[in-house]
N, C-alpha and C positions, 0 to 999 in steps of 0.2 A: 418459616418465621412469621409469627403473628405481627399484625400491623394495624395502624389506625389511619392509613392513607386515605384522604378524601378523593376517591377515584373519580367521581363525577366532576369535581372541580378541576381536574387535570385534563379534561377534554378527551380528545381522541387517543392520547397516549396513556391515559390513566390506567386502563385495564391491563395493558401489557407491562407497564412499569410495576404495578402492584403484584402481578403474577410472578415477575422475576424475583421480587422481594420475598413473597410467600413461599416460593419454591426452595429458597436457600434454607438448609437445615443446620448451618454453621458447623459443618463437620471438619473443615480445615484442609480438605484435600487440595484446595486451590492454592494454598500457601506455597507449597513446594514448586508450583508451576509458575508463580508470579515473578517476573523479573525485578520489579521495583521492591518487592518484599525481600528478594534475595540480596539486594544491595543495601536497603535501609534497615531491614530487620524489625520494622515497626508494624504492628497489627493494623494500624490505620492506613498503611500503605499496601494493604493486601486486598484482594477482591472481597473477602468476607468482611473486613473492616470497612471498606468503602460502601458496600451495600448497607451496612448498619448506619453509616453516617448519612448517606443519601436518603434512607428511610426516615431518619429523624428530621431532616430538612423538609421532606415532603409532608411529614406529619405536623410541621410547625413547631417542633421542639428545639430546633437549632436554626440559626441563620446560615445562609449559603456561604457568607464570608468566613464563618467559623470553621468550615470544613474544606474551603477552597484549596488550600495547600495540598491536601491529601487526594482530593478527587481530580484536580487538575494534573497532578503528577502521574496519573494513570496513563500508560502508553496506549491503551486501547488495543493491545495485541491479541486479546481474547484467548490467551493460553489457558485461562481459567475454565473456559467452556468445555473443551474435551476432557479436562481433568475432573470435572464435577460429576459425581455419581447421581445427583438429583436432577441434572439437566437444566440448571439455571441458565436462562438466556440473558447473559450479562449485557449484551449489546442492546437489548430492548429496554434496559434501564439507563445505561450510561449516556447514550446519544440523546434521547429525549430529556433526560435530567439536565444535561449541559445546556440544551436549547432552552429549557424552561428558566434556569437560573441566570443565564447570560445577561438578560435584560435587567436583572435585579441587583447586579453588583458591578463594580468596575472591572474592566477587562483583565482577567488573570489575577488582579489584585496583588501584583508582585513588584511594584515600583516602576519607575520611568524606563529603565533599561529593557526589562522583559516586555513591557508594553510596546516599546518602539520596535523591538525585534518582531513581535507578532504582527504589528501593523505593516512593517516592511514585507514580511513574508506573505501576508494576505493580499497586499497590494501588488505584488510582483509574480509570485509563483503561478497563479492561475492564468496569467496573461503572457503568452510567449514573447511578444514584442517587448513588453516591460522587463521581463526576466532577462532577455538577451542584453538589454541595455544595462540592467543592474549588475549582471554577471560580468560584463565587460568592464564596467567601472570598478567592480570589486577586485578584479585581477590587478588593477593598478594600485588599489588601496592596500593590497597585500604587502607592498613594499614599505608601507607605513604602519605595519602591524603593531609595532612596539608602542606607538602613540595612540592607537585605536582603543577606545574603552573596552575593558575585558569582556563585557557582555556581548560585544559585537565581533570578537575575534573568532568565535565558533563558526559564524556565518562565512567569514573569509577563509578559514581553514578547509571548509568543505567544498570550496569552489575548485573546479578543475583548472589545471595550468593552461589549458587551451579550450576556447569555446569553438565547437565545430561550426563550419559554415552553415548558413540557413538552408534548410531543405524545403523545396516546394514540391509537395506531393501531387502526383497525377490523380485524377478522379478515379481511374480504373487501371488496375494492373492485371493483364490477362494471364490465364494459366499457361504453363509450359506443357505442350502436348494436349492430350484429351482432357477436357474440363470435367472435373469430378465434383465440384462444389462452388458455391458463392458465399462470401462473407463480407462484412463491413468491419473496418478496423478503427478502434478508438486509439488515437495516437498519443493522447496525454499532453499535458501542458509543459511541466518541467522536463520530462523525458524528451519531448520533441526539440527542446533547445539544448539540453546538456548532453544527451546521448541519442541523437536521431538514428544512429547506426543500429539501434535495437529495433526500431520500427522497420528500417530497410531490410534488416536480416529476417524479420518476421514475414514481410511481404515476399522476400526471395524464397524462403523455405516453403511458404504456402503455395506460391506459384509452381515450384518444382514438384509439389505433391499433387498438382493438377487443380489448384483452387484459384478462382478469380477473386481479386481483392478490391473492394470499394473503399475509398477514403472520403467520407462526406466533408465537404468544405465548410459547412456551417457548424460543425461540432465545436464544443467549448470544453473547458475544464469539467471534470466529472463532478466537482463540488465536494469531494470527500474531505478536503482540508477544512473548509468552512464548517461542514457538518461536525467534524470531530472537535472543533473549537466552539461549538454551540451556536454558530451563526446559521440558523435554520432558514431564514429568509433568503440569504444569498445562495445557500446550497440549493434551495428550491428553484431559484431562478436558473442556475446552471442546469439542474435536472430537467426542467421544462424545455430549455433550449435544446438539450440533447434528445429529448423525446421527439421533437420535431425533426432534428437533423437525421436521426437514424430511422425514422419512419419513412423517409423519402430516399433512402440510400440504395434501394434495390433497383433492378432493371425496370425501366418505365415508371419509376417512382413507387414501385410496389415492394415494400419491405418483406412481405410474405415470401418473396422469391429467394430471400437470403436463408442460408442454412443456420447462420449464427451471427451475432455481433461479437467480435473478438477483442479481448483485452490482453495486454502483455505486461501490465504492471499490476501487481497484487493489490495495491491500494486503490487503484482505479476500478478494478473488477469488483472489489468489495464495496466500493462506493456506489456503483451502479446497482448492485444487488440490494442496497439499502434505500433505493429510490421509493419503493412502496412505503417505507417508514417515514421518509422525509416528506412525502406528498400524501400522507395518510389523511383521509377525509377531505380531500380536495377533488375538484373535477378531473384531475390528472392521475388519480390513483390507479385506475384500471390500465391506463396506458403504461404507467410505471411498472406495474406487475408484468405486463406483456414484454416490455423491454428487459426486465430483470430475468425473466424466464428464457429469453433468447440469447442472453449474454453469457459467455463462458470464457475461461482462460484459454489461451492459445494451446497449452499443453493438453488440455482436455479434448479440444477439437482435433488436434493432430494425432493423438493416440488412436482415434477411431479410424484414421486412414493411414496409419504408420506403415503399412505394407507397401504404400506407393511412394515412400520417401527413398530416393536413391542415395544411399550413404556409403562413405568409404572412410578409411582412417585419416583423421586430420593431421596436418603437419604441426609439429611443435607441442602437441598435447598428448600426454601419456597417462597421467593420473589426475582425476578430477574429483574435487570435494563439493558436494551439493548442499546448499543451505536452504532450509525451509523458510521462506518469507512468511511472517506471521499472518498477514492478511490473505495469503494463499492457503496455507495449511490449516490455520485455526478458523478464520472467517469463512473461507469457501470450502474447506475440507479437501483440498487438492494436495495430496502428498505423493501418491504413486505415479500419476501420469508423467511428470517430468523425469522421474527416475527411469520409468519404463522406456521413454524415448531415448534417453542418454545411453541406456543399456544396449540399444540397437546399433550403436556406433562401433564398427569393427576396430579392434585393437585398443579400445579405451577402457581403462580401469576406473571404476567409480567407487569412491570410498565415502563412508559416513563420517560426519564431524561429531566428535564427542560432545555431549550436551547440545545436540543439533536443534532441539526445540527452543533454545534460548533466543530471546529477541536481540537484534543487533543494536537497538537503541535509536533507530532513525525515526520511525513513526511520524511521518508528516514533517512537522517542524520541531519535534521533541528534541532532536539533537542540537537545535539552536537555542531553544528556551530552557532546556535542562541539560546543559553541556556536560556537567560532572557525572550525572547518572548515566546519560547516554554514552559518555566516553568510557565509563567503566564497563558497560555492557558491550560496547563495540570492541574494546580491547580484549575482553574475555573471549568473545566469539572469534575474533581474528586469530588470537593465539591458539585456540582450539583447532581452527581450520589449518593453520600452518603446521601444527603438530602432526597432521596426517602425512606430511611429506608431499602433498599434492602440488603439481605445478600450475593448476588452474582451479579457481574457486568460482562456483556457478550459483546463481540464484534467479528468481523470477520477478524481481522488483527493483526499480531504479534507485529507490531510497536505500535498500539493503546494499546494493552494489557500491553506491557512493560511500556509505559508512564503512563497509569492509575495505574498500580500496584505501581509504584514508588511514585506517588503523593498521592494515598490513604493512604500509610504508614505514610505520614507526617501529616495526619489529626487525631485529637483526637475525641474520643467518637463515632467512626463509628462502625457498626456491619457487615461490609463486611468481609467475611471469604475467599472469592476466587474471582479472576478476571480470567475468563475462556473464551476460544473460544466457539462459538456456538456448535461446534462438540463435545467438551468435555462435555457440558451439555447434549447433546443428548446421548452420550456414557454412562454417568452416569444414564440415564433414560431407557436404553435398558432392555427389559424383555428377559432374557436368558432362553433357554430351560433347 
């Protein structure tokens, strides 16, 4: 696509943004892959349409406010990237574009309710202590749901009925038996509060595979939430803090002794891999690239040492449906490793979900800010998963698990007894001495 984007004026992001625009040939293959286009049916709510709109804003032909509704409503699921025959790197345009225009217009430009939702989410989700307090308060507010403003009900609906006890992580979790590796674990912010059992399962599985696990105390939120909302400054602060935290997480403070930095939430893993973009042309860019290169999803790491996993048939699980989290499958290209690990479990039947590439609608705080679209996507995916007859639904991202759990509960006649992370399924299948 031809353009008149002033590349030099856009600074360090200019070249990559212009490249994404020029690579698009407007063929339309992205339309069938885009979840928001599937719901809205509007060209402006498709990747092709959004690229055109962002291009015109960058060229100065449109104001950011004029296209905000369509660009903000993008999930950022990146399903368009694997569907694109021209190889458009949509992520190289969307993130920097949102960061550029964020300071030029009112937050989200969607009224007081949505702005309050975004402020609450940004003020609580990245901070475990605040999130725990907010979630506990929200559980009581559920009783008053009928008088809560409609825009706030989506936040209450997604809260679990029970907030797990606070988990205080050890600095080091030694391997069980001969040590075969060392890793550091990014525990995540929302996950460490709402579902700490995922981190504990990850550590348990790694230990039983002979891997020593470090949990750096100074780690913070990965920054993905702020980056996807266009708050580059705060995302960069989180990123720099984690560069420091994980640089000193190895034995004797030597990160080079680590095999990898492990993530078990697709959104966090994708966020760390975008650190070089967030910190582009700063003194931290080289360190960001090193951390991104060292970071991998837990399924990728475990697949390499899968022969050392002592597995047996889990109780209560016979048929499992696996869901591809968007930021694992599309953003990181990780599709086969989780399936390959699950296929190793004796007596477990793994089935594919029809339209499995569909987004669940979680996408950070998307299911809070756009509850109708997110609700439609979540319902569709949950119904498709239930249609398989599986007793367990599995995914690799806390947001997907929360969204699927909520919508499965609204369906009648299903036999789903658990919606679990891949590591929870593996933990339940460990053969213990």
